[in-house]
N, C-alpha and C positions, 0 to 999 in steps of 0.2 A: 504494501501501500504505500502510496506517494503522500509525504505532508506536505502542505503548501505553508508558506510562511509570510506573513503581510511582510509588504515591502518597506523600506524605515522611510518614515518622514521626511518628503523635500524629495524625494526620488521621482525622477520622470517617469511618465507610463505611456506607453505607447498600447492604441486602442485598434484594434484592424478589424471590420466589419465585411464582411464579406457581402457578395448580392444577396445571394441564399436567405442571408439574417435578415434583410430586409425586403424581401416580395412577396407579395401576399400568394395565395393559391393560384388566383386568376393571372397572377404575374407583374401584377401592377405594384406598385409603395405600399407598403404594410406599414400605416403610421402610427400603432399599437407597439409594435417594433422597433421603430424608429425612436418614440418617445420612452421607450424603456431602456434603449442606450445613452441618450441624451439623460437621463437621470442618473445611470450608472458614472457616465464620465464625469456629470454634477458632483456625484458621490465624491470621486476620486479627488475634484478638487479640493474639498471639502474637507477632504484629509490630510490638504498639504502634499497633493500629487500633481506637480503640473501635468496635463496631461496634453495629448497630439491625437486626435481621432484618425485614423485612414480608413476613408469611407469608400467602399463600391455604393452602387446602387440605382447610379443614372440612368441607365437601359430602362431598368423597371419605373422609376420616376417619368421617364418618356413614354411606355406604353399608354397610359392614360390618355396624356396630351393629344397622341397620335390616334387615339379610337382602335388602337391594338391589342386584340384580344390574348395574347400569346407574343413568347420574344422570338424575333427576326431569328432568321439562322444564317442568313447572309450578311456577311460585313459590312455592304454597305446600309443595309436594314438594322446594323446594330448603331454603327457612326450616329446616322439619324437619330435614332432611340435616345443615345448617350449625348448629341449634341441639345438636344431638345430636353431633357432629362435633367442634366448639367446644371443648369440657371434652377430648377425646381427643388431639384435636392438641397442645393443650397438654401434658398428659401425656406424649404421644412427646419431645415436646420437651424438656418437664423431665427423663426418664427418661437423653436421648441426653446432653446439656447435662450432667447428674449423676455419667453414668460417665467423663465427662472432665475432671472437678471445677468443672463453670461452674455458678454459680447463676444462673437465670434469672425475670424476670416477663414479666407478658401488660399489654398495654396496648392497648384497645378502643376504635378511633377512628370516628366515623363519617362520610361526607360532610359533614355541614354543617361539624363542626370543621375539615377540611381546607380546607374550601373559604371559612367564614371565618377572616382571618387575622388578624382584630381578637381573634377570641376566642382564638385561638392563643396570641398574644403575650400578652395580658392574664391566661390561665392561666401562661404561663410565665414574665411578668414574677413573677405572686404568688408561684412556689415559690422563684425564684432571691430574692427579697426574704424571704422562711420562711428561705433557708438562711443569707442572709446574719444574721438576729436570730439563729439557733442559733450560729452563730461566733461573733457578740459575747459570747453569752451564756455560750459554753462556753470561750473564750480570754482568761485573767487578761488585764488591762493595755489591753483597745482601748478600754478604755470607762474615762475616770475616776471613781474609786469618789464616790459620794454622800456618804458620810463616812468619818471618818478609819478606817482599815482597824484600825489598833492598838488602838485602843479601842472600835471597833464593830463587831466582825465578826459578820457574820449575813447569813441571809437569808430574805426573806419568801415567803408562799404565794403573794404575787400573781403571781410568775412561772409556774411548773407550770402551775399553774389556767388564765391565759391561753393557757397553749400547746396544753393540752387542745381550747378552743373555738378556738384558732387554726386548729390540726391539722386537727380536726373540719370545717370550714367548707374549709378548703382541698383536703380530701378528695372532696368535693361537687363540686368542678370539675379535680381533677387527680388522676388515680388514680396516687398515686408511695408506693412502701415508706418515705419519711421521714417521712409523716404518721400510720402506725400505728407506726410506732420512737419517735416524739416524745411521742405519746398515751399508751403502754407505760409510757416512763420518767418523763414528767410524773407520771399515779397511782400509781405506784410511790415515785415521789419523797414525794408528799402521804401516800403508806400508812406509808411508813416513818417519817419524818423531822417531820412536822409534825402525826399524830394521835397524841395519849395517854390511852391507855387511864385511867392514873391519875388524871386530871383527869375522863375522858368529854368529852374536848374536842379541839377544832384548834386549834393556835394560830397565829398570825397571824406570829410571828419565832422561831427557832429559830438554833443553831449552825450555820455552815459546812456540819458532818457530820452537823446534826441533834441538835446538843445543846440541853437545855432551859437556857433561860438565867434565872435567877430574879431577874427585874429586872423594872421596870416595861412595859419592851417587851418582853420576853422570855415575862411571864405577858399579855401582851395577848390577846385574844380578839377576832375579830369577826366575830358569827354570819353578816352577811348571806355576805361571802365566801364563809366553811366551807358558807353555804347553798347559794351560785352554782356553787361546788363540785362538791358533792353531786349537782345534778342536772347537772353535764357529764357525771360518771359515770355517773349514769343514763343518760344520753342515749346512752351507749357501751354500756352492758349493753343495751341495747333494740337498737341498731346490729348488737351480734353477738350477736343470736337469743337477748338476753335470758338474758345470761350470768351466772349464780347471783355466782361470785365478787366480780363486779363488782358487781352488784344489794346483796347486802350490806355490802359497806364502804358504798359510797354510800348506804345507807339506814340505816347506823349513825350519819354523819357525820351527815344531817340528823336523826336521832333528838337524839345531843348537844348540837349547835346551835340548836335549835329550844328544845329545854328551857332552855340559857342564854340564850337571847336574847328569847323571850317575855315581854312583862311581864304578868305576874296581876293586876297592881293596876289598870293603866289600859288593857291590850293594847296591838296592836302589838309592833315587836321593836326593842330598845335597840340601839345604834352599837356599844357596845363593853363588853367587861368583864375580868374579872381570875382567872389559871386558879386562885388559891388564893383568890378573893372577898375580895379587897383591894383600895382606894381604887384610883380609876385617876388619870392624871394629865392626860388632857383631860377638860374643860370641860363638851364633848358629848358626852359616854359614854351617858348616857340618853337623848340626844332621837332622835326618829326619824324616819330620812331617806327618803326616798322608793326609793331603789333597793333595798336590802334586803326591802324588799315587794316588788317586783316580781321579784326571785330567790326568794321564799320561795314567790310565789303559783305559779310554775311549779314548782319543785321538790315541793311538795308535791300537787299537781295528776298530774304525773308519775308520785311514786312510788303514789300512789292507781293509775291506770293500769296500772301494773306486777304492783300485786301485790291491788287487789282490797283493800285494808285500811282498814277504816272509819276507825280513825285517822287517815290521811292524807285521806280526804275531811273528816272533821270541823276538820283545821288547816286543811284548805284553807279552807273555808268562812270561820274564824275568822280567818283575813289578808287574804282577800279582801275579805269585807265591812269590816272593820275600814278598810284602807286606800282602800276606794272609799269607805267614809263621810267619810273624814277629809283626804286629799290632794286631791281635785280643784277644780278654780276652777269651782263651779258657774254662774259670769257669764261668764267669756271662756273657758273651755275650757282644755284641758293641766291639767297638777298642779303643785302647790306642791311645792317642794323639801323643806323643813326645817318639822319639827312639835315642840314641846316635849313634854316626855314623857305630859303629858295629853293630847296632841292639839290642842291649842292654836295657832295658826298662830303662828311664830316670824319671818318674814319673807315678804314676797308677791312677792319675786322668784323667777322661774320657770326662769332662764339666768347661769350665770356659768363661773366656770372649769372649775366640774367638772359641772353640773347641764346636760345637753347630751338632744336628740333621741335616745337610743339605751335605756336600761333599760324605758322604759315602754313602746315600739313593740316592742321584742323583743316583752316580755312580754304586747302583745296579739297578735301575730303566732301564736309557738309555742303560745298556749293554744288560739287558735283552731281552727289545723289540727290540735291535738291532740286538740280536743272533736269535730272533725268525724270524726277517724277511731276515735273511741272511739262514736262514736253511729252509723256502719259495723257495728261488729261486736254492735252490739246491747245 
């Protein structure tokens, strides 16, 4: 006789439910059986066991919706039943767990994901690292401050901007709610703390609660950064089925910062500006760096793709043509990184602590894919 021992409190439990356990005599979904499964999972949680439910039953859930009285025998029939039933099954679980004050989420796993342990481990490692970043970001004192907190209390646009794109890329590999949660939080922070309608600008640094700091640092504008943030939000609007609120938010940022950054005299995007149009402290404020142009090429093309507005098509042509006429090394390939305001070469160096193989290939890859998509739409 085999003796079963209770698992220690805190030990995770995986519950596997097969189709036969959820199918009724007629082949459809047995709701009483499903409620019993839910009750047992809830009880496990109440006993201190984090629980994952691995459930079949999509085909059974789809039979009733399709008006079928028996399980299909052919593969296409099974696929149709599963496709219809997956949503119904999840809806049923959400209803039953919700009645017991439990919130559930769905993760779909393919055979390849389960078979490829390396892929699984990489995805898990990336998610763990993202959580660690969030912990350091939200827990004061874990990292030593880079400035003297008592004299320069401020936060920068870079962090929420980078959190958006990091969570977007992570979401492609790991379907975890934390990605959407932090995308929303970061966009909200940019909108509420960094966007300033009174200046028609997005500030580079603000006080810890979004306060305007009327100093050189607090008035600083970096059009390239803000335009980069704009296309991250445009990308999110597209991901959410052309979300109108996010679309207008991103277009506002792009419109403001294009006007702030584009050099009407020499062309190209200036590096820094001042919210009150006062002098900047950085001597390179009017230079033309490679990466703001990479980001503006993406932002304007994506804006045109989503709106069809000829203004963004024109801006795209302007920044695309100026950048490709000035930055590429015609002899050896790649782009130079640093130009004077008039577009002349400041230094021939192509790689240093800041200029690496990131912005340029991302621009080429993203725009290539976007142009293919636009072409397929006709």
